[in-house]
PAMI-78909 format. One line per field, with one value per residue (C-alpha): residue in three letters; residue number from 1; x, y, z. Coordinates in steps of 0.5 Angstrom, whole numbers. Layout:
<recs>
code: (ALA,...)
pos: (NUM,...)
u: (X,...)
v: (Y,...)
w: (Z,...)
</recs>
This chain:
<recs>
code: (MET,LYS,LEU,LEU,TYR,LEU,GLY,GLY,LEU,ILE,PHE,ALA,LEU,ASP,MET,TRP,GLU,LEU,ILE,LEU,VAL,SER,GLU,GLY,ALA,SER,GLY,LEU,LEU,ASN,PHE,GLY,ASN,CYS,LYS,ASN,ILE,VAL,ASN,ASP,LEU,PHE,SER,GLY,GLN,GLY,LEU,ARG,GLY,LEU,LEU,LYS,LEU,PRO,TRP,THR,VAL,ASN,ILE,SER,GLU,ALA,GLN,GLU,PRO,GLY,SER,VAL,ILE,HIS,VAL,PHE,SER,PHE,ASN,CYS,SER,CYS,PRO,PRO,THR,VAL,GLU,LEU,ASP,SER,VAL,LYS,PRO,PRO,SER,SER,PHE,PHE,ASN,GLN,PRO,SER,LEU,SER,GLY,TYR,TYR,VAL,GLN,TYR,LEU,ALA,LYS,VAL,THR,LEU,SER,SER,THR,ALA,ARG,LEU,ASP,ALA,ARG,GLN,VAL,ASN,HIS,TYR,GLN,LEU,ASN,MET,LYS,LEU,THR,CYS,LEU,GLU,LYS,THR,TRP,ASN,LEU,PRO,LEU,SER,VAL,GLU,VAL,PHE,LYS,ALA,HIS,GLY,HIS,PRO,ILE,CYS,LEU,GLY,ARG,PHE,ALA,SER,THR,VAL,GLY,ASP,LYS,VAL,GLN,ILE,LEU,GLU,THR,VAL,GLU,PRO,GLN,SER,LEU,ILE,TYR,VAL,VAL,LEU,LEU,ARG,ARG,GLY,LEU,THR,GLY,VAL,LYS,MET,GLU,ILE,THR,GLY,PRO,GLN,ASP,ALA,ARG,HIS,PHE,SER,VAL,ASN,GLU,LEU,GLY,HIS,VAL,LEU,THR,PRO,ARG,GLN,GLY,LEU,VAL,GLY,SER,ALA,GLY,LYS,HIS,PHE,GLN,LEU,LYS,ILE,LEU,VAL,THR,GLY,GLU,GLN,GLY,LYS,SER,CYS,ARG,GLY,THR,LEU,THR,VAL,GLU,ILE,LEU,PRO,ASN,PRO,SER,ASN,LYS,VAL,SER,PHE,GLY,ILE,GLN,PHE,GLN,THR,PHE,ASN,ILE,SER,GLU,ASP,LEU,GLU,ALA,GLY,GLY,VAL,VAL,GLY,GLN,VAL,ARG,GLY,ASN,GLY,SER,ARG,VAL,ARG,TYR,GLU,ILE,THR,GLU,PRO,VAL,PRO,CYS,PRO,LEU,TYR,SER,ILE,HIS,SER,VAL,ASP,GLY,LEU,ILE,ARG,THR,THR,ALA,PRO,LEU,ASP,LEU,ARG,ARG,ASN,PRO,GLY,ALA,ALA,VAL,THR,LYS,LEU,GLN,VAL,LYS,ALA,TYR,ASP,SER,PHE,GLN,PRO,SER,ILE,SER,ALA,GLN,LEU,SER,VAL,THR,ILE,ASN,VAL,GLN,PRO,THR,ASN,THR,TRP,ALA,PRO,TYR,CYS,THR,PRO,ALA,SER,LEU,VAL,MET,GLN,VAL,SER,GLU,THR,ILE,PRO,MET,GLY,SER,ILE,LEU,MET,THR,LEU,ASP,CYS,SER,ASP,PRO,ASP,SER,SER,SER,SER,THR,PHE,HIS,TYR,GLN,LEU,GLN,HIS,HIS,ASN,GLU,THR,LYS,SER,LYS,HIS,SER,PHE,HIS,LEU,GLN,GLY,PRO,VAL,LEU,GLN,VAL,ASN,SER,THR,LEU,ASP,TYR,ASP,SER,SER,ALA,PRO,ASN,VAL,GLN,TYR,ARG,ALA,THR,ILE,LEU,VAL,THR,ASP,SER,GLY,GLN,PRO,PRO,GLN,THR,SER,LYS,VAL,PRO,VAL,LEU,VAL,THR,VAL,THR,PRO,VAL,ASN,GLU,TYR,SER,PRO,ILE,CYS,PRO,ALA,HIS,THR,PHE,PHE,VAL,ARG,GLU,ASP,ALA,SER,ARG,GLY,THR,LEU,ILE,GLY,THR,VAL,LEU,GLY,SER,ASP,ARG,ASP,HIS,PRO,PRO,ASN,SER,ILE,GLU,TYR,HIS,ILE,SER,ASP,SER,SER,ALA,SER,PHE,TYR,ILE,ASP,PRO,HIS,SER,GLY,LYS,LEU,TYR,LEU,ARG,ALA,SER,LEU,ASP,TYR,GLU,LYS,GLN,LYS,THR,TYR,MET,LEU,VAL,ILE,PHE,LEU,THR,ASP,ARG,ASP,GLN,ASP,GLN,ASP,SER,THR,HIS,ARG,ARG,SER,GLY,SER,CYS,THR,ILE,THR,ILE,GLU,VAL,GLN,ASN,VAL,ASN,ASP,HIS,VAL,PRO,GLU,CYS,GLU,PRO,PRO,PHE,GLN,GLU,LEU,THR,ILE,SER,SER,ALA,PRO,SER,ILE,ASN,THR,GLU,VAL,THR,ARG,LEU,MET,CYS,SER,ASP,SER,ASP,VAL,PRO,GLU,GLN,ALA,PRO,GLY,ALA,PHE,SER,PHE,THR,ILE,VAL,GLY,GLY,ASN,SER,ASN,GLY,ARG,PHE,TYR,MET,ARG,ASN,ASN,ILE,LEU,PHE,HIS,ASN,ILE,PHE,SER,PHE,LYS,PRO,ASP,GLY,LEU,LEU,ASP,PRO,HIS,THR,TYR,GLU,LEU,LEU,VAL,ARG,VAL,THR,ASP,LYS,GLY,PRO,THR,LEU,PRO,LEU,PHE,SER,THR,THR,ALA,ILE,ILE,ILE,VAL,HIS,VAL,VAL,PRO,TRP,MET,THR,THR,VAL,PRO,THR,THR,SER,THR,LYS,PRO,LEU,MET,ILE,SER,SER,PRO,THR,PRO,LEU,LEU,VAL,THR,ARG,ILE,GLU,ASP,TYR,TRP,ALA,PRO,GLU,ALA,TRP,PHE,VAL,VAL,VAL,LEU,THR,VAL,THR,GLY,VAL,LEU,LEU,PHE,ALA,MET,LEU,VAL,TRP,LEU,LEU,CYS,ARG,TRP,PRO,GLY,ARG,MET,ALA,LEU,SER,GLN,GLN,THR,HIS,GLY,GLN,SER,SER,GLN,THR,LEU,LEU,LEU,ASP,SER,THR,ARG,ARG,ASN,GLU,ASN,SER,VAL,GLY,GLU,LEU,ARG,ILE,LYS,ASP,ASP,GLU,ALA,SER,SER,ILE,LEU,SER,LEU,GLN,GLN,PHE,ASP,GLY,ARG,ALA,GLN,ASP,PRO,VAL,THR,GLY,ARG,ASP,TYR,LEU,PHE,SER,SER,SER,THR,GLY,ALA,ARG,ARG,TRP,LEU)
pos: (1,2,3,4,5,6,7,8,9,10,11,12,13,14,15,16,17,18,19,20,21,22,23,24,25,26,27,28,29,30,31,32,33,34,35,36,37,38,39,40,41,42,43,44,45,46,47,48,49,50,51,52,53,54,55,56,57,58,59,60,61,62,63,64,65,66,67,68,69,70,71,72,73,74,75,76,77,78,79,80,81,82,83,84,85,86,87,88,89,90,91,92,93,94,95,96,97,98,99,100,101,102,103,104,105,106,107,108,109,110,111,112,113,114,115,116,117,118,119,120,121,122,123,124,125,126,127,128,129,130,131,132,133,134,135,136,137,138,139,140,141,142,143,144,145,146,147,148,149,150,151,152,153,154,155,156,157,158,159,160,161,162,163,164,165,166,167,168,169,170,171,172,173,174,175,176,177,178,179,180,181,182,183,184,185,186,187,188,189,190,191,192,193,194,195,196,197,198,199,200,201,202,203,204,205,206,207,208,209,210,211,212,213,214,215,216,217,218,219,220,221,222,223,224,225,226,227,228,229,230,231,232,233,234,235,236,237,238,239,240,241,242,243,244,245,246,247,248,249,250,251,252,253,254,255,256,257,258,259,260,261,262,263,264,265,266,267,268,269,270,271,272,273,274,275,276,277,278,279,280,281,282,283,284,285,286,287,288,289,290,291,292,293,294,295,296,297,298,299,300,301,302,303,304,305,306,307,308,309,310,311,312,313,314,315,316,317,318,319,320,321,322,323,324,325,326,327,328,329,330,331,332,333,334,335,336,337,338,339,340,341,342,343,344,345,346,347,348,349,350,351,352,353,354,355,356,357,358,359,360,361,362,363,364,365,366,367,368,369,370,371,372,373,374,375,376,377,378,379,380,381,382,383,384,385,386,387,388,389,390,391,392,393,394,395,396,397,398,399,400,401,402,403,404,405,406,407,408,409,410,411,412,413,414,415,416,417,418,419,420,421,422,423,424,425,426,427,428,429,430,431,432,433,434,435,436,437,438,439,440,441,442,443,444,445,446,447,448,449,450,451,452,453,454,455,456,457,458,459,460,461,462,463,464,465,466,467,468,469,470,471,472,473,474,475,476,477,478,479,480,481,482,483,484,485,486,487,488,489,490,491,492,493,494,495,496,497,498,499,500,501,502,503,504,505,506,507,508,509,510,511,512,513,514,515,516,517,518,519,520,521,522,523,524,525,526,527,528,529,530,531,532,533,534,535,536,537,538,539,540,541,542,543,544,545,546,547,548,549,550,551,552,553,554,555,556,557,558,559,560,561,562,563,564,565,566,567,568,569,570,571,572,573,574,575,576,577,578,579,580,581,582,583,584,585,586,587,588,589,590,591,592,593,594,595,596,597,598,599,600,601,602,603,604,605,606,607,608,609,610,611,612,613,614,615,616,617,618,619,620,621,622,623,624,625,626,627,628,629,630,631,632,633,634,635,636,637,638,639,640,641,642,643,644,645,646,647,648,649,650,651,652,653,654,655,656,657,658,659,660,661,662,663,664,665,666,667,668,669,670,671,672,673,674,675,676,677,678,679,680,681,682,683,684,685,686,687,688,689,690,691,692,693,694,695,696,697,698,699,700,701,702,703,704,705,706,707,708,709,710,711,712,713,714,715,716,717,718,719,720,721,722,723,724,725,726,727,728,729,730,731,732,733,734,735,736,737,738,739,740,741,742,743,744,745,746,747,748,749,750,751,752,753,754,755,756,757,758,759,760,761,762,763,764,765,766,767,768,769,770,771,772,773,774,775,776,777,778,779,780,781,782,783,784,785,786,787,788,789,790,791,792,793,794,795,796,797,798,799,800,801,802,803,804,805,806,807,808,809,810)
u: (0,3,1,1,2,1,0,-2,-6,-5,-7,-8,-3,-1,-1,6,10,8,11,12,12,14,16,18,22,19,22,19,18,17,15,13,8,2,-3,3,5,-3,-4,2,0,-7,-6,0,-1,-5,-11,-10,-12,-19,-21,-23,-29,-34,-31,-34,-32,-35,-35,-37,-42,-37,-32,-32,-31,-26,-24,-22,-26,-23,-16,-14,-8,-8,-3,-5,1,-3,-7,-13,-20,-24,-30,-37,-42,-47,-50,-56,-60,-57,-53,-48,-44,-38,-33,-31,-25,-17,-12,-5,2,4,6,4,3,-3,-7,-15,-18,-25,-27,-33,-35,-35,-42,-42,-47,-47,-52,-54,-61,-63,-58,-54,-52,-49,-48,-43,-42,-34,-32,-25,-22,-16,-15,-21,-24,-28,-30,-35,-32,-38,-36,-42,-41,-43,-45,-45,-47,-42,-43,-39,-37,-35,-40,-36,-33,-28,-22,-26,-26,-18,-12,-10,-17,-20,-18,-20,-19,-23,-22,-22,-28,-32,-39,-42,-45,-43,-43,-36,-36,-41,-39,-40,-44,-46,-53,-58,-57,-62,-61,-54,-52,-45,-41,-35,-31,-24,-20,-22,-21,-24,-31,-33,-35,-41,-45,-51,-54,-53,-47,-45,-40,-41,-36,-36,-42,-37,-34,-27,-24,-17,-16,-12,-6,-9,-11,-17,-17,-24,-25,-32,-36,-41,-46,-51,-56,-55,-49,-44,-39,-34,-29,-25,-22,-23,-17,-20,-14,-17,-13,-12,-16,-13,-15,-10,-7,0,2,5,1,7,13,19,19,25,28,33,37,43,50,50,45,47,47,40,37,30,31,24,18,15,8,5,-3,-6,-6,0,5,13,18,25,31,32,38,43,45,48,45,53,49,41,36,28,24,21,13,13,17,22,28,35,42,46,53,55,54,61,61,69,70,65,63,59,53,51,46,44,38,34,30,24,20,13,10,5,7,3,4,10,9,5,9,10,17,19,25,27,32,37,39,46,46,52,51,52,56,56,50,49,52,48,49,45,46,41,37,35,31,25,19,13,6,3,9,6,4,9,15,22,24,30,34,38,44,46,50,53,60,59,56,56,51,46,39,35,29,27,22,20,18,14,17,9,4,-2,4,8,4,1,6,10,12,17,18,24,30,26,22,16,11,4,-1,-1,3,-2,1,-6,-10,-11,-5,0,5,11,16,16,21,22,27,28,31,35,35,40,39,45,44,43,40,43,40,41,37,37,33,30,27,22,21,14,14,8,5,-1,-7,-13,-16,-19,-27,-31,-39,-44,-47,-53,-51,-56,-54,-58,-58,-56,-50,-43,-38,-33,-39,-38,-42,-40,-34,-33,-32,-25,-23,-17,-16,-9,-5,-4,-12,-16,-8,-12,-12,-18,-20,-27,-26,-29,-26,-32,-32,-38,-34,-28,-26,-20,-14,-13,-18,-24,-28,-32,-33,-37,-35,-39,-46,-53,-59,-64,-68,-63,-60,-63,-58,-50,-46,-39,-35,-30,-24,-19,-12,-8,-1,5,2,6,15,15,12,10,5,-1,-8,-14,-22,-29,-35,-41,-43,-50,-51,-58,-60,-64,-70,-70,-75,-70,-76,-81,-87,-89,-96,-98,-100,-98,-103,-109,-115,-122,-130,-135,-142,-146,-150,-154,-152,-146,-141,-140,-133,-129,-122,-117,-110,-106,-98,-92,-86,-79,-79,-84,-85,-91,-96,-101,-107,-105,-99,-100,-104,-109,-110,-113,-109,-111,-117,-122,-126,-133,-130,-133,-128,-126,-121,-122,-115,-114,-121,-123,-130,-134,-141,-147,-145,-149,-149,-155,-155,-158,-154,-148,-144,-139,-133,-133,-126,-123,-115,-114,-107,-106,-101,-99,-95,-91,-91,-84,-81,-77,-77,-77,-83,-84,-89,-91,-96,-101,-105,-113,-115,-123,-128,-136,-141,-146,-153,-159,-163,-160,-161,-165,-161,-165,-165,-160,-154,-149,-143,-137,-131,-125,-119,-115,-109,-103,-97,-90,-87,-80,-76,-68,-65,-58,-56,-49,-44,-39,-32,-30,-26,-32,-36,-32,-32,-38,-40,-36,-39,-46,-43,-41,-47,-51,-47,-48,-55,-55,-51,-55,-61,-58,-56,-63,-69,-73,-74,-75,-80,-84,-84,-87,-93,-94,-93,-98,-104,-104,-105,-110,-113,-112,-114,-120,-122,-121,-125,-131,-131,-130,-136,-140,-137,-139,-146,-148,-145,-149,-156,-154,-152,-158,-163,-160,-161,-167,-169,-165,-167,-174,-173,-170,-176,-182,-187,-191,-192,-195,-191,-197,-193,-192,-197,-193,-191,-185,-184,-179,-175,-176,-170,-165,-170,-169,-175,-176,-180,-185)
v: (0,7,13,21,26,33,38,34,29,22,19,11,10,2,-3,-4,4,10,16,23,29,36,43,40,33,26,21,13,10,2,0,-7,-11,-5,-11,-14,-7,-5,-11,-11,-4,-6,-12,-7,-1,2,5,4,11,10,5,11,12,16,22,29,36,42,48,56,59,64,60,63,59,55,53,48,44,36,33,26,21,14,10,7,5,6,13,12,16,20,22,26,21,25,30,30,34,36,41,44,48,42,41,35,32,34,30,31,27,21,14,11,17,20,27,29,35,37,45,49,52,58,59,56,60,56,58,55,58,54,48,45,38,36,28,28,20,20,14,12,7,4,-1,-5,-4,2,5,8,14,19,25,29,37,40,49,52,59,65,70,77,74,79,80,80,74,71,75,80,81,80,84,85,84,81,84,84,85,88,91,99,98,95,97,103,101,94,89,86,84,81,82,76,76,73,69,72,80,84,92,92,99,99,105,106,110,112,113,120,117,110,113,113,107,104,100,98,94,87,88,89,93,97,101,108,112,115,108,107,108,111,109,101,100,103,100,102,100,101,101,99,100,95,96,91,90,93,98,91,94,91,94,90,92,91,92,93,93,96,92,95,94,89,94,99,103,107,113,120,126,128,125,130,134,140,142,147,148,152,150,152,146,142,136,133,138,138,139,137,132,127,125,119,117,111,108,105,109,108,111,109,111,107,110,112,106,107,115,119,126,125,119,120,118,111,115,121,122,128,128,130,131,127,130,137,140,143,145,147,140,136,140,134,136,142,138,131,127,121,115,115,109,109,102,99,97,91,89,92,90,95,101,107,112,119,123,128,134,136,144,146,154,157,161,169,168,174,177,184,188,193,198,199,191,191,196,195,201,204,208,211,207,214,215,218,213,214,216,214,208,206,208,201,203,196,195,188,186,182,188,195,195,190,192,190,187,189,184,186,178,178,173,173,175,177,183,186,184,191,195,197,198,198,203,202,202,205,202,206,206,203,202,205,201,199,198,198,192,185,182,188,188,189,187,187,183,183,181,185,180,184,181,182,181,176,169,165,171,173,175,178,179,185,184,188,189,195,195,200,204,205,211,214,217,214,216,211,211,207,207,210,204,203,199,196,194,192,197,192,190,189,192,190,187,187,192,191,192,199,197,201,201,204,203,203,197,194,194,196,197,203,205,207,213,216,223,226,220,218,215,210,206,204,202,198,202,196,191,196,193,197,196,198,202,203,202,204,207,207,211,217,216,213,215,216,219,217,220,214,217,213,214,209,207,204,205,210,209,215,213,220,221,219,221,220,219,219,216,218,211,211,207,205,203,197,199,193,192,193,197,195,199,204,206,213,213,205,205,207,207,209,208,206,204,197,200,195,196,192,195,201,203,205,207,208,205,210,207,208,204,209,203,205,212,214,209,206,203,196,198,194,188,187,182,182,176,178,180,179,176,172,176,182,185,185,189,192,194,200,200,197,195,191,188,187,186,182,183,179,176,169,169,170,175,180,184,191,191,189,189,188,187,188,186,190,187,190,189,192,191,184,179,178,181,186,187,190,190,196,195,198,198,198,200,198,201,197,200,199,195,191,186,179,173,167,160,159,156,161,161,158,163,159,162,164,160,163,166,166,173,173,179,180,186,188,187,189,185,189,186,181,187,192,187,186,194,195,189,192,199,196,193,199,203,197,197,205,204,199,203,210,205,203,211,214,208,214,219,214,211,218,220,213,214,221,219,214,218,223,217,215,222,222,215,216,223,220,215,219,223,217,214,220,221,214,214,221,217,212,215,219,214,210,216,216,209,210,216,211,205,208,212,205,202,203,198,193,188,181,174,168,163,167,173,178,185,188,193,192,195,194,196,192,187,188,187,190,186,191)
w: (1,-2,3,0,5,2,8,14,9,8,1,1,-6,-5,1,2,1,4,0,4,0,3,0,-7,-4,-4,-1,-1,5,6,12,11,14,16,19,23,26,28,31,35,36,38,43,46,49,42,44,52,52,48,54,59,54,54,55,58,58,61,57,57,53,52,48,41,34,32,40,41,46,46,44,44,43,39,35,29,24,18,17,21,20,25,24,27,26,30,34,40,39,32,32,27,31,31,26,24,28,25,25,26,26,22,22,29,33,32,35,34,36,37,35,35,26,26,26,34,39,45,50,56,58,51,50,56,53,48,47,41,37,33,30,29,24,24,18,19,26,28,35,37,42,46,48,53,52,58,57,63,63,63,67,65,58,52,47,41,38,33,30,31,38,38,40,33,29,23,16,9,2,-3,-9,-11,-17,-11,-11,-6,0,-1,5,6,13,19,26,30,37,42,41,45,44,44,43,40,38,33,30,28,32,28,26,21,15,16,18,10,12,16,20,22,28,25,25,17,14,8,4,3,-1,-5,-7,-7,-14,-13,-5,-8,-4,2,9,13,20,23,30,32,39,40,45,48,53,60,57,56,51,47,42,36,30,22,18,10,5,-2,-8,-14,-21,-25,-32,-28,-33,-32,-37,-38,-40,-44,-47,-46,-41,-39,-31,-31,-25,-24,-23,-15,-13,-7,-7,-5,-7,-12,-20,-21,-21,-26,-25,-28,-29,-25,-19,-14,-19,-18,-21,-23,-28,-34,-37,-36,-31,-27,-26,-22,-22,-21,-17,-17,-11,-12,-10,-10,-17,-15,-18,-14,-15,-11,-13,-13,-21,-22,-29,-30,-28,-31,-37,-39,-34,-37,-40,-38,-42,-37,-38,-33,-32,-28,-27,-23,-16,-16,-23,-26,-32,-33,-34,-39,-41,-40,-43,-38,-40,-34,-36,-32,-32,-29,-22,-20,-15,-10,-5,-6,-1,3,9,14,14,20,23,31,34,39,36,41,39,36,31,25,19,13,18,15,19,14,7,5,0,-4,-8,-13,-13,-19,-23,-22,-27,-23,-21,-15,-13,-5,-2,6,9,16,21,24,19,24,28,23,16,15,20,15,8,3,-1,-6,-1,3,10,12,17,14,19,27,32,37,44,47,44,48,46,44,39,43,38,31,27,20,14,8,1,-4,-10,-16,-22,-24,-26,-21,-17,-11,-5,2,8,12,19,22,30,31,38,40,47,50,50,56,51,54,61,65,66,70,69,74,79,84,90,95,102,108,114,119,115,118,117,113,109,101,98,91,85,82,74,72,65,61,54,54,56,60,62,67,71,76,82,86,91,95,94,100,105,107,114,112,106,104,97,95,92,87,85,86,91,96,103,109,115,120,121,117,119,114,118,118,112,105,100,100,93,92,88,86,83,78,77,71,72,69,62,59,58,63,70,71,66,69,67,71,71,76,77,81,85,88,96,98,104,104,110,115,120,127,130,136,134,140,143,145,150,152,158,157,164,162,164,160,161,159,155,151,144,140,136,141,140,146,145,139,139,136,134,129,128,126,120,117,116,113,117,111,114,115,118,124,127,134,138,144,148,155,160,155,160,156,150,151,147,139,136,128,126,132,134,140,141,146,146,151,158,162,171,172,178,176,169,166,170,168,171,172,170,164,164,156,154,146,142,136,130,126,118,116,110,112,117,123,125,132,137,143,148,150,157,157,163,162,168,167,170,170,168,173,167,163,158,162,162,159,159,154,157,157,152,153,151,151,154,149,147,151,147,149,148,148,150,150,154,154,162,165,167,171,172,179,182,182,185,190,191,191,196,201,200,201,208,210,209,212,218,218,218,224,229,227,229,236,236,237,237,242,237,231,235,237,230,228,233,230,223,225,228,222,217,220,221,214,211,215,211,205,206,209,203,198,200,200,193,191,195,191,184,186,187,179,177,178,176,170,169,171,166,160,161,160,154,150,151,147,148,153,154,158,158,156,161,168,167,169,165,161,158,151,145,139,137,140,144,151,156,163,168,172)
</recs>
């Protein structure tokens, strides 16, 4: 038997011979009787490893396609075969086993297929059965595959998710929006989003939610030979994501053509061109064009860059030593780098011209000067005087070269050899041009032209041109603001550079305010009182500094700042008088005005209606009094012994609360003592139960009073002084006890006499008052009744008032 080995595959050719082929070499190996060797192996240790069947492997559902899940080895003297016979449940996730090795020892591998999408939630067990055939014998090899769920496994699979990434090759003629790749993901993903994150030149490609990578809309014509490395971000459910790389290589169109638009090209260069200098450039039409010089070979004076077609010198061009270098003819070939047979030829002629040796000589050789920023336009800064050592008849061309286009582009003007100021040299811009640099190029008329450079450095000095200003502004501050409070900032400005280099001062040195001379911040120095002064007008002086070459040249300005003091409720209401005592009669009318409270608050200069709230908080027995704004009213009193009995004296406590501009609110208590003189005839009480007036809820008033806390030494001195005075008083009392007793006796008798006289007078006055009151009460009570009737229950007669409903029993 003959066995042919090609790239790892063994083919049966004959029963007794084995042919080995590897990289062009071949050999014939004879192993004798293959059957005898097989029998020896099987009878010994050849398949001992297969006796431990069945096999069981545990793999994660995150295993990628192509992963090896099981490996086993065995011995067989003749080429064996291993095949996957069945999979339960049926699945295409497993490849046919692969064999490696030769002659006796073989290694078999079981791998996942490219379509493998393991999911433990759907299938977690696969039963594989493989058949091993060695000569005429066959063995069944069962393999149990247990799939377990992977936690936190990546959602991207395949080479795409590897460090190197995946790669595809496409032609440059592929149609726009063509599918060139599919991103391989784990099964069961939902809500997947994909995007190409870079680089910039790769964003012309696109990828959709299915993972289809598409070519650019404008196509890829002309991109042959380029490599686009697409960075793709895949975002899955629950914020999981992965990144992968796809390299797209653009292959040329097989029908690409290379050509030159012309047949001949001429370059003229000077003799002084240094070695490595650029002679010129040739350009061929086509993709991936490369260049080479085909004649002369070798070329001693010139070379061409294979990519960009630049022709450069390789040695100095000295016509005195090598006159033949004056004219050189080259044959340049352009060809396709992928298909060198596609090419074109171009004839190139290079003419070398003698050089002009000396550059012009100019005076002055440089210009360094300082000018003021207010120098007038058109002022002459310098006039050049130039000559050419090569020829006295040479003419010169003058050119001004700016080192910084944004600064000096329009600052200077060159009129022939005369350098003039072209525009305002502004020192006060946001980025001041302190120094202007330029170079004057002087070129002669020789061949080749020679050029001299004259450097120019002009330094601009500042001038204080503008006065500082600040806008009028109004600041607001509360009257209870503490000292040191920041009120605001005065924003001064100055158009000179450096900007806002200003000092601030208050004109009248106000004792209430202070301004920081450098920052312009306005602070409070003293306490404010809205009731004394509501508005302050401050004149702020501003003086600039460091804005002129002369430090003594300074400018100043001023502005008026208004400070409005905001009113704060910090005063307690005051009532005049705070205590009232008055006497009223218990007239049977209601809504009768008793008195008015006249209160004021310095926080509210003009007392508007509703500036205070009035509440009776104490002494209002049976609720006979009530407040309406600042007016005290009373209801009908009752003095019937068998009914509701009202007191004759009310000590009313009225809380007066202000309604100031800000919190907290302050209040005071006014005391009104009302003596009620009962009428002789009052409204009789009825059988109706009296109205129970609930006592008002006590009001807790917190009053903060200042107190004096003397020092310890003062307390000691005061105590000693008090003890001495007390001892002296005791001594005086003990010395004159008789005189004091006599004085007390005399004083007691006189006091008793006065008290007796006062009591008698009071009794007389009270009696007279009662008589007068009884008479007045009788008259008034009779006047208020306008009808008479009889009670149907008791049969008693009574007088009644049709207006008030009052009764009087007869």
